[in-house]
C-alpha positions as CSV (number, residue, x, y, z in Angstrom):
1,M,-15.7,-165.6,8.1
2,Q,-17.0,-163.7,5.0
3,S,-19.8,-164.8,2.7
4,T,-19.2,-167.4,0.1
5,P,-19.1,-166.4,-3.6
6,G,-22.4,-168.2,-4.3
7,A,-24.1,-166.4,-1.4
8,M,-22.7,-163.0,-2.6
9,I,-24.0,-163.6,-6.1
10,T,-27.4,-164.8,-4.8
11,D,-27.7,-161.7,-2.6
12,A,-26.9,-159.5,-5.6
13,L,-29.4,-161.2,-7.8
14,R,-32.1,-160.9,-5.2
15,G,-31.2,-157.3,-4.5
16,R,-31.6,-156.4,-8.2
17,G,-34.7,-158.5,-8.8
18,L,-32.8,-160.7,-11.3
19,T,-33.0,-164.4,-12.1
20,V,-30.3,-166.9,-13.0
21,E,-31.7,-166.8,-16.5
22,D,-31.2,-163.0,-16.6
23,L,-27.6,-163.4,-15.4
24,A,-27.0,-166.2,-18.0
25,Q,-28.2,-163.9,-20.8
26,S,-26.1,-161.0,-19.6
27,T,-22.9,-163.0,-19.0
28,R,-23.4,-165.6,-21.8
29,L,-22.6,-168.3,-19.2
30,R,-24.8,-171.4,-19.1
31,G,-27.6,-171.3,-16.6
32,S,-26.6,-174.7,-15.3
33,L,-23.0,-173.5,-14.7
34,L,-24.3,-170.4,-12.9
35,E,-26.5,-172.6,-10.7
36,Q,-23.5,-174.7,-9.7
37,M,-21.5,-171.5,-8.9
38,L,-24.4,-170.3,-6.8
39,A,-24.0,-173.5,-4.8
40,D,-20.3,-172.8,-4.5
41,D,-19.4,-175.7,-6.9
42,F,-16.7,-174.5,-9.3
43,S,-15.7,-178.0,-10.5
44,D,-17.2,-177.4,-14.0
45,T,-15.8,-173.9,-14.6
46,G,-12.7,-175.2,-16.5
47,G,-10.2,-174.5,-13.7
48,D,-9.2,-171.7,-11.4
49,V,-8.3,-169.2,-14.1
50,Y,-11.7,-169.6,-15.8
51,A,-13.6,-169.6,-12.5
52,R,-11.9,-166.3,-11.6
53,G,-12.8,-164.9,-15.0
54,H,-16.4,-165.9,-14.7
55,L,-16.6,-164.3,-11.3
56,R,-15.1,-161.0,-12.7
57,V,-17.7,-161.0,-15.5
58,I,-20.5,-161.7,-13.0
59,A,-19.3,-159.0,-10.7
60,G,-19.3,-156.5,-13.5
61,V,-22.9,-157.4,-14.6
62,L,-24.2,-157.3,-11.0
63,D,-22.1,-154.2,-10.1
64,I,-20.5,-155.9,-7.1
65,D,-16.9,-155.6,-5.9
66,A,-14.9,-158.1,-8.0
67,D,-12.0,-158.1,-5.4
68,C,-14.4,-159.0,-2.6
69,L,-16.0,-161.7,-4.7
70,L,-12.6,-163.1,-5.7
71,A,-11.4,-163.0,-2.1
72,A,-14.5,-165.0,-1.1
73,Y,-13.6,-167.5,-3.8
74,D,-10.0,-167.7,-2.6
75,E,-11.2,-168.3,0.9
76,A,-13.7,-171.0,-0.2
77,S,-11.0,-172.6,-2.3
78,T,-8.6,-172.7,0.7
79,L,-11.2,-174.5,2.7
80,R,-11.8,-177.1,0.0
81,R,-8.1,-177.9,-0.5
82,P,-6.6,-180.8,1.3
83,P,-3.7,-179.9,3.7
84,A,-0.2,-180.0,2.2
85,P,1.7,-183.2,3.1
């Protein structure tokens, strides 16, 4: 299994010596929302489309592969979804 989106973002922040506050300023996303996303909680992002958009912005700022980050998000989303009836 690959890394979660939150873990990927956390690793990128650490690798660049940045804080969540630095990321918030660069992305113009609320620090509290970023903290939730780092914990792989995407419930306050405004829905899947917004979550994916936020992740693309974050990937651009941190210079990480957006496709890999979105694949991790999709994998994590699949794990959270209840099975189809």
